[in-house]
Structure formats: C-alpha cells, structure tokens
ZAGUSE-233254 format. One record per residue (C-alpha): x, y, z. Coordinates in steps of 0.1 Angstrom, whole numbers, padded with zeros to 4 digits, always signed. Layout:
ZAGUSE-233254
XYZ/...
END
This chain:
ZAGUSE-233254
-0319-0933-0112/-0344-0917-0088/-0355-0928-0054/-0390-0924-0040/-0404-0930-0005/-0418-0965+0001/-0452-0953+0010/-0455-0935-0024/-0441-0963-0045/-0467-0979-0068/-0463-1014-0082/-0464-1019-0120/-0498-1029-0134/-0503-1066-0136/-0495-1083-0169/-0500-1116-0186/-0466-1133-0185/-0475-1166-0203/-0503-1182-0223/-0507-1219-0228/-0506-1237-0253/-0488-1206-0266/-0496-1177-0288/-0502-1189-0324/-0496-1225-0313/-0502-1253-0339/-0522-1282-0324/-0526-1315-0343/-0561-1328-0342/-0571-1364-0347/-0609-1358-0345/-0631-1370-0373/-0647-1343-0396/-0675-1326-0378/-0663-1336-0343/-0649-1312-0316/-0621-1317-0291/-0611-1303-0258/-0580-1281-0255/-0565-1271-0220/-0554-1235-0217/-0537-1214-0190/-0530-1178-0183/-0501-1166-0161/-0502-1132-0144/-0475-1112-0126/-0499-1106-0097/-0527-1123-0079/-0559-1117-0099/-0596-1120-0093/-0604-1155-0106/-0641-1149-0115/-0633-1116-0132/-0606-1131-0153/-0629-1160-0163/-0656-1137-0173/-0632-1114-0193/-0622-1143-0216/-0639-1144-0250/-0634-1163-0283/-0636-1156-0320/-0632-1186-0343/-0629-1194-0380/-0642-1229-0386/-0661-1247-0413/-0690-1257-0391/-0692-1222-0375/-0688-1234-0339/-0671-1213-0312/-0654-1229-0282/-0662-1221-0246/-0647-1226-0211/-0658-1256-0191/-0666-1238-0158/-0660-1270-0138/-0624-1272-0150/-0615-1236-0139/-0587-1236-0113/-0569-1205-0100/-0537-1208-0079/-0505-1192-0069/-0473-1202-0088/-0437-1191-0092/-0430-1194-0129/-0396-1177-0134/-0392-1190-0169/-0424-1177-0182/-0425-1169-0219/-0453-1156-0240/-0448-1182-0268/-0426-1211-0275/-0416-1193-0308/-0403-1162-0289/-0382-1180-0263/-0372-1166-0229/-0366-1129-0225/-0340-1114-0203/-0355-1096-0174/-0389-1109-0180/-0414-1105-0151/-0421-1139-0136/-0456-1154-0132/-0470-1156-0097/-0507-1165-0104/-0522-1188-0130/-0557-1197-0142/-0562-1232-0157/-0593-1242-0177/-0605-1265-0205/-0619-1253-0238/-0646-1275-0251/-0663-1277-0285/-0631-1268-0303/-0634-1275-0340/-0606-1275-0366/-0596-1240-0376/-0582-1208-0362/-0592-1195-0328/-0587-1161-0312/-0587-1158-0274/-0593-1123-0260/-0587-1113-0224/-0602-1080-0214/-0592-1055-0187/-0591-1074-0154/-0582-1063-0118/-0561-1078-0091/-0575-1097-0062/-0573-1067-0039/-0587-1045-0066/-0561-1017-0064/-0547-1023-0099/-0557-1037-0133/-0541-1047-0165/-0557-1017-0182/-0553-1035-0216/-0570-1060-0239/-0548-1090-0248/-0553-1111-0279/-0540-1146-0283/-0544-1172-0310/-0540-1209-0316/-0547-1232-0346/-0558-1268-0346/-0563-1292-0375/-0550-1322-0395/-0515-1324-0407/-0526-1316-0442/-0543-1283-0432/-0523-1254-0447/-0539-1229-0423/-0524-1248-0393/-0492-1264-0406/-0481-1239-0433/-0448-1257-0443/-0458-1293-0437/-0490-1289-0457/-0478-1268-0486/-0482-1298-0509/-0510-1324-0510/-0516-1353-0534/-0554-1351-0528/-0561-1314-0532/-0570-1318-0569/-0592-1345-0583/-0612-1353-0614/-0649-1362-0619/-0660-1390-0642/-0669-1364-0668/-0634-1351-0669/-0639-1319-0650/-0615-1310-0622/-0623-1300-0587/-0605-1288-0555/-0609-1308-0523/-0604-1282-0496/-0587-1290-0463/-0580-1255-0451/-0604-1252-0422/-0598-1217-0406/-0596-1198-0439/-0620-1171-0448/-0613-1167-0486/-0593-1185-0512/-0582-1182-0548/-0564-1207-0571/-0541-1208-0601/-0538-1237-0626/-0508-1222-0644/-0482-1221-0617/-0491-1186-0605/-0490-1169-0639/-0525-1158-0632/-0550-1161-0603/-0588-1162-0600/-0607-1136-0579/-0609-1142-0541/-0639-1164-0532/-0656-1171-0499/-0643-1203-0483/-0669-1229-0474/-0647-1261-0476/-0657-1293-0494/-0652-1298-0532/-0653-1269-0557/-0652-1274-0594/-0625-1254-0612/-0618-1243-0648/-0582-1245-0662/-0567-1212-0670/-0550-1201-0702/-0512-1199-0704/-0487-1190-0731/-0449-1195-0731/-0420-1211-0748/-0416-1249-0754/-0391-1252-0726/-0415-1234-0702/-0443-1259-0707/-0450-1287-0682/-0467-1320-0681/-0497-1330-0660/-0524-1309-0641/-0511-1289-0612/-0530-1266-0589/-0520-1238-0565/-0545-1227-0538/-0539-1196-0517/-0559-1190-0485/-0566-1158-0465/-0576-1155-0429/-0589-1124-0411/-0579-1136-0377/-0543-1143-0388/-0543-1112-0410/-0523-1131-0436/-0527-1148-0470/-0493-1166-0467/-0511-1200-0468/-0504-1219-0500/-0512-1255-0508/-0502-1272-0541/-0509-1306-0557/-0509-1327-0589/-0537-1347-0603/-0516-1375-0617/-0508-1403-0593/-0472-1412-0585/-0460-1377-0593/-0430-1365-0573/-0441-1336-0552/-0431-1304-0570/-0438-1267-0562/-0424-1254-0595/-0428-1268-0631/-0391-1266-0638/-0360-1248-0626/-0332-1234-0647/-0297-1223-0636/-0286-1189-0648/-0252-1173-0642/-0221-1159-0657/-0214-1193-0672/-0243-1190-0697/-0247-1152-0697/-0276-1155-0673/-0297-1174-0699/-0287-1156-0731/-0264-1184-0741/-0289-1212-0748/-0262-1236-0760/-0253-1247-0725/-0277-1272-0708/-0290-1255-0676/-0322-1275-0666/-0323-1289-0631/-0336-1325-0628/-0358-1336-0599/-0347-1368-0582/-0370-1394-0565/-0370-1374-0532/-0383-1342-0549/-0349-1324-0547/-0339-1304-0578/-0303-1311-0589/-0278-1297-0613/-0241-1304-0617/-0223-1270-0619/-0188-1268-0632/-0172-1234-0640/-0142-1213-0633/-0140-1202-0596/-0151-1179-0581/-0185-1180-0597/-0222-1171-0591/-0256-1183-0602/-0293-1178-0600/-0322-1203-0597/-0348-1192-0622/-0382-1209-0625/-0393-1197-0659/-0359-1193-0677/-0361-1173-0709/-0393-1158-0723/-0405-1156-0759/-0386-1123-0763/-0353-1140-0756/-0349-1123-0723/-0347-1140-0688/-0379-1140-0668/-0371-1124-0635/-0404-1129-0618/-0392-1161-0602/-0354-1155-0601/-0340-1167-0567/-0306-1158-0552/-0291-1156-0517/-0285-1121-0507/-0276-1128-0471/-0257-1161-0477/-0278-1180-0452/-0284-1211-0474/-0320-1201-0481/-0330-1188-0515/-0343-1152-0516/-0368-1137-0540/-0365-1100-0547/-0384-1076-0568/-0372-1076-0605/-0365-1039-0602/-0344-1042-0570/-0309-1028-0572/-0295-1056-0551/-0275-1084-0569/-0296-1114-0560/-0273-1143-0568/-0257-1173-0550/-0220-1165-0548/-0193-1193-0547/-0162-1174-0535/-0127-1184-0546/-0121-1198-0511/-0150-1222-0516/-0140-1239-0549/-0145-1277-0550/-0120-1296-0528/-0091-1316-0541/-0099-1344-0566/-0134-1329-0572/-0144-1311-0604/-0177-1294-0597/-0206-1288-0573/-0240-1305-0574/-0265-1278-0567/-0295-1293-0547/-0326-1272-0541/-0355-1282-0519/-0385-1264-0532/-0405-1271-0500/-0384-1247-0479/-0361-1231-0506/-0329-1244-0489/-0300-1252-0512/-0269-1273-0508/-0236-1275-0527/-0221-1310-0527/-0187-1316-0544/-0189-1341-0572/-0167-1355-0600/-0132-1370-0599/-0101-1354-0614/-0085-1388-0617/-0114-1401-0638/-0113-1370-0659/-0076-1375-0666/-0082-1412-0674/-0110-1403-0699/-0088-1377-0715/-0060-1403-0719/-0085-1428-0734/-0097-1402-0759/-0062-1398-0770/-0052-1435-0772/-0084-1451-0784/-0086-1435-0818/-0050-1446-0825/-0056-1481-0814/-0089-1485-0832/-0075-1471-0865/-0046-1496-0863/-0070-1524-0855/-0093-1514-0884/-0065-1512-0909/-0052-1546-0897/-0087-1561-0900/-0092-1547-0935/-0059-1560-0947/-0064-1595-0934/-0101-1598-0943/-0108-1579-0975/-0075-1568-0990/-0054-1597-1003/-0037-1608-1035/-0040-1645-1044/-0021-1663-1071/-0043-1685-1092/-0021-1716-1096/-0049-1737-1112/-0060-1713-1140/-0064-1720-1177/-0032-1717-1197/-0031-1688-1221/-0025-1695-1257/+0003-1670-1262/+0031-1666-1287/+0065-1651-1288/+0050-1616-1288/+0030-1604-1258/-0007-1600-1263/-0005-1563-1254/+0021-1557-1281/+0000-1575-1307/-0032-1556-1296/-0015-1522-1297/+0001-1526-1331/-0027-1548-1346/-0001-1575-1356/-0029-1600-1361/-0039-1580-1391/-0004-1572-1405/+0012-1607-1400/-0002-1634-1423/-0020-1664-1407/+0008-1688-1420/+0034-1667-1403/+0014-1667-1371/+0011-1704-1374/+0048-1707-1376/+0052-1685-1346/+0027-1706-1326/+0051-1736-1328/+0074-1718-1304/+0047-1709-1278/+0047-1723-1243/+0023-1752-1239/+0010-1771-1210/+0016-1808-1210/-0008-1833-1194/+0019-1841-1168/+0023-1805-1160/-0015-1800-1157/-0018-1830-1135/+0010-1818-1113/-0007-1784-1111/-0042-1796-1103/-0031-1823-1079/-0057-1850-1075/-0084-1832-1095/-0097-1851-1125/-0106-1821-1147/-0071-1816-1162/-0086-1815-1197/-0105-1783-1188/-0072-1764-1191/-0072-1767-1228/-0109-1757-1232/-0121-1722-1238/-0151-1708-1221/-0179-1689-1238/-0192-1661-1216/-0224-1641-1222/-0223-1604-1213/-0251-1578-1217/-0244-1542-1208/-0256-1507-1217/-0220-1494-1218/-0195-1510-1241/-0165-1504-1264/-0163-1517-1300/-0127-1511-1307/-0125-1514-1345/-0155-1492-1350/-0142-1468-1324/-0176-1467-1306/-0175-1460-1269/-0205-1458-1247/-0189-1450-1214/-0202-1427-1186/-0189-1443-1154/-0172-1472-1138/-0192-1498-1159/-0179-1482-1191/-0143-1484-1178/-0148-1521-1169/-0164-1528-1203/-0133-1513-1221/-0109-1533-1199/-0128-1565-1205/-0128-1561-1243/-0091-1557-1242/-0079-1582-1216/-0102-1613-1219/-0086-1629-1249/-0084-1663-1232/-0123-1665-1233/-0149-1663-1260/-0173-1634-1253/-0209-1630-1266/-0217-1594-1259/-0252-1581-1262/-0254-1543-1265/-0281-1518-1276/-0277-1492-1303/-0281-1457-1290/-0292-1426-1308/-0267-1402-1324/-0242-1428-1335/-0239-1444-1370/-0233-1481-1367/-0217-1499-1397/-0236-1528-1411/-0219-1562-1406/-0237-1596-1404/-0274-1590-1402/-0297-1615-1386/-0334-1622-1385/-0352-1594-1366/-0369-1603-1333/-0404-1594-1323/-0412-1587-1286/-0447-1583-1273/-0449-1558-1243/-0483-1548-1229/-0500-1561-1260/-0478-1541-1284/-0453-1558-1308/-0419-1542-1309/-0395-1552-1337/-0358-1554-1328/-0332-1554-1356/-0302-1577-1349/-0267-1578-1364/-0235-1596-1354/-0201-1582-1354/-0169-1602-1347/-0138-1586-1331/-0111-1612-1322/-0126-1633-1295/-0157-1611-1291/-0190-1615-1309/-0211-1584-1305/-0249-1588-1308/-0262-1553-1316/-0299-1547-1309/-0314-1518-1327/-0349-1505-1320/-0366-1471-1313/-0369-1480-1277/-0331-1481-1275/-0324-1453-1299/-0343-1428-1277/-0312-1429-1254/-0280-1412-1263/-0243-1417-1259/-0242-1393-1229/-0273-1409-1213/-0275-1446-1223/-0299-1454-1194/-0335-1443-1191/-0338-1410-1171/-0365-1424-1148/-0369-1459-1134/-0406-1457-1124/-0425-1448-1157/-0439-1468-1185/-0411-1459-1209/-0384-1474-1186/-0406-1505-1181/-0408-1510-1219/-0370-1504-1222/-0360-1530-1197/-0386-1555-1209/-0371-1553-1244/-0341-1570-1229/-0362-1601-1232/-0346-1605-1266/-0314-1614-1248/-0326-1649-1242/-0337-1653-1278/-0302-1641-1289/-0286-1667-1268/-0309-1694-1282/-0302-1683-1317/-0264-1682-1311/-0265-1717-1297/-0287-1731-1326/-0264-1714-1351/-0233-1729-1336/-0217-1695-1329/
END
C-alpha cells in the first residue's frame, strides 16, 4: 500500500455501474406484427456526467424484420443525482462485492422499438466538470419479442407447434417467428444433416424433406423440423426451435431415446428392452433395475447399422449436477450417469424410474417397484401351476374320464366256453353243430321277468332278444380267415378289434380291394355300374361270410390303384381322388341289394 498527497490524488475514471432494463434483458412484447413499442432505459454512472453529451453519445444497432431502429424520445430524457449502492450491470450477473455505487443516472424512453435484438452503444463521455471521461465505448443489448420467439426466449421457445405447416398441395413450409435473426438453416432428419445458411427474412419458407438412412429402430413417425438461427449482434447460433407437423403430438426434441449401460453392454446386448417411453407431459421414462452400484448413458440414436453404438448423441453427467452433458465422441472422459452404492433404491423399492426432460436435459431418478409385490408374484408363480394342474386333472376325471356300466344292454348269446376261447381255437369249426346245440342248452338266458326288472318301466324288453344289423364301410379292414389285413393306423386297429369282438351284432362290412393282394373268390354278385363325370365304371362285387360278418368286397381299377401300404389316395384335391370317393356311391346300392336279397 502506498500513500500520495491529497492534492496529487486523481479520482478513478467514471464508469457505467448499471444499465436498465439490463444487459441482454429479455422483454415480452404484446404488440401486433408490424407495430412498435416504447421501452424505458436508464444508465447509472459513478460520477456526475454531462447530460447532453451522454444523450448524444448513445447509438443503436438493431436486427428486426421490418428494419426499423429505435431512438430516444428527447422529451423523456431526465438526468439526476442518485445513490444506488446495489447497482449491478445485469440481473443475470447479480451484485458484485466492492462494486462502485451509482451516483448519477440518465432516464429516457426508447420509441419505435420493433421485435428483435437491439444493441445500445455508449461512446466516450465526460463528467460534468469536464476533468475526466469514461475513455471507453460500452455496448449493451436487449431482446424483445413474443413468447414463441427463439431469439428472445431461447429455452421457452425451443419448441413450437406452429413452426412447420403444410400447403394444400402437400408441400411443407416453415413459419418463422425468430425476429432478430440474421441467418437460419434447418434439418428435417433430427440434425443428421443441415441445409446451408440462408438469409433470414421472416414469413413462410417452403422446404424440401432431406434424405436419411438408418436402422428400423432408429426410424420415427411424423414430420419434424429443426430450425437453427444465427445473429451477428449476439454472436451466437445457439438458437434452436423445433416442431411437429401432426396435431396433438406430444412435444419432443428427439425422435427416440435409448438407455445404454453396463446392464446391456452399452447397446451391444440387444436382447434387453432399453427404449424410453414419452408420457403425456413429454417426459421420457424408463424403469431401470440392475445390480448396484450402476451407471448408464442416454443415447438418442442407439445402435447403428454396423452394430455399434452411435455416440454422436450420447449423454451422461460428468459433473453430477442433474443435467445431462454431451461430450465429443473422442473425449477421454467417461460420460455416464453414475448411481453409487450409497444411492441404491430405498427399502421396499426395486428400481429407479429414469425421467428425462428433453427441454432442459434435466434428469430425475424416482424409486419404483415393491419388494412385497415381487415376493407375492414369485409365490404365486410357484403355487398357481400346482393348483391349476390339480384342478385340470380333477376336471378331466369328472368330465371326460369315466367308466359306466351298461345295465340295460343286450344279452349275449354265450355258451359254456368263453367267446375268446372259441375264437382263438376255432371251436366253431371243430365242434359239430349238434354238439354246439347241446351245449347251448346250458347257456345263461334272460327271462322276460329279468328283462323287465332290468329295464324298469321301459316297454322295449323284447329288444333284448333281437340282433342288430350294422353297416360299416372302411378302407382299412381285417378278413380273418383269408388272413388279409389292411392296416396303417388307428382305424386299422379298430377294424381288427371290431371284427373280433362284435359277435353280438350282425355286421355288413363294405371294403375295397387294393392292389398287390390276391383275393379268393367266394359268392359273386351282379356287378354294379357307376357313372362319374359321364364315364361308366364297372365295379365287381362278391360276398364273403365270416361268423357274424358279411363282407361286401368291391373290386375295380379305381380301387386297385391303391396298395396295402397306401389304401387311401395320395392327394385329396385332384380328379383321381374325386373319382375314387365318388365310387363309394355303390355303397348305397350294396345296402339296397342286401336288403332285397334278405341278407
């Protein structure tokens, strides 16, 4: 510290301590398009200044659509002493410790102020006594416009639902609202490519959609536009406004957002769902459950066609301030959002719901899920299969699976020997008919009284002693005494069982003769002629009796073209199969012939 005599001490040069409405102030205008407004301004100095000199030293430079420049209303100029100890240069800078207070102020009104960006310049001015001057040129700036003007309200107007529109012929156009801009460019593919910078004149400008290529997951729906503005006065191009053509579209600044992290190998593991969903408020959400501690990235484009993550829009939080950061893809910093071990979800919660506001890139982690519900679901997954399997088994046993005893059936004409024994040993061939007749005297019979007691009040007791005659027609069959078996599946098995166990009924069994088998000749019948598609087909017929079964064998080339291994037509949709099945028309004639012959 040095001391000087009082008569040699010189005061500091006067300075501007405060500017109103503030450097780079944002003023909301309610004027109609083409109209101007009046804006009050004030300059505070640290010393008493020459009022007329200060007034004449003020100049303006404006960027507006209509090209107007504001001016000072001379009748509104007022200079006076003041004592502003809290003087600040701008409301954004705040008070500064040790700042020089303001002792003199000039008030004035600016007239003819149009929407846009205005620069206010104060040249070198002297004090009232003329012994000192600012010896500097000071530049200030303020912006004025509507709430949807991105040059004025950069954050509030970064999305507009009226920026992109469509003519009746289907072409698209931009409806500019960025008064104050000098140049602009646009992108219709979410910033993948941009047009050249163009001079800004406002109004509507027709645009052409740009080409884009990417994966299926990277595609988007609807028409979206991004318009970037540059201003020479502000020296910045950080003015961006986006919008969608389709009505009722939730405001979006990105087409989609994916979550990458250690849980999915930063996008290389595509088997885990990692797409964030946008809710009705425009917030992107994703329920994130992993082992803690953990980390993740917010990636706009996800994985490219080459199978590698696209890092051009990969956001993290380097400084852990709750705002996403975008770094260069070649940066050596680890740009991720870290969830430390001390910040794992609180008790009874399972995961975090990641919420991202794409308007200001702030993110929030909200605990979600319930460990009690998870335990309940796990218990239900263990118990429900057991209960449902038991219930299904019980339902099947009581609905479909049952054995019923037929107490009203037809009495079987049996003998002392079981039918199975006689069938296996062919006793009906070895024992004479007279002997069999003697044995039949000892068989069990059903008396009318017994039948009536069995049938109750039914009046058809005589049906017990009657034999039914059943007509059967199958492609698969078993002629036991000729040892001919046509059996390829379940129907062949059933045919064999029916031929061996339906002795209590008379069977008339119509079967076709297949190729590759020599059929003995038994009782020939008159051939049948069938007309199919105007062509006559002759079918040879013969009868063969085996115990209670009368086989009706149909022999024709249309049947002989099939074999023992393939008794059915190979196809069901050609003319040969149609002729084959139409030939079964002879079945009705065979029944009529059997009835007329008394068989």
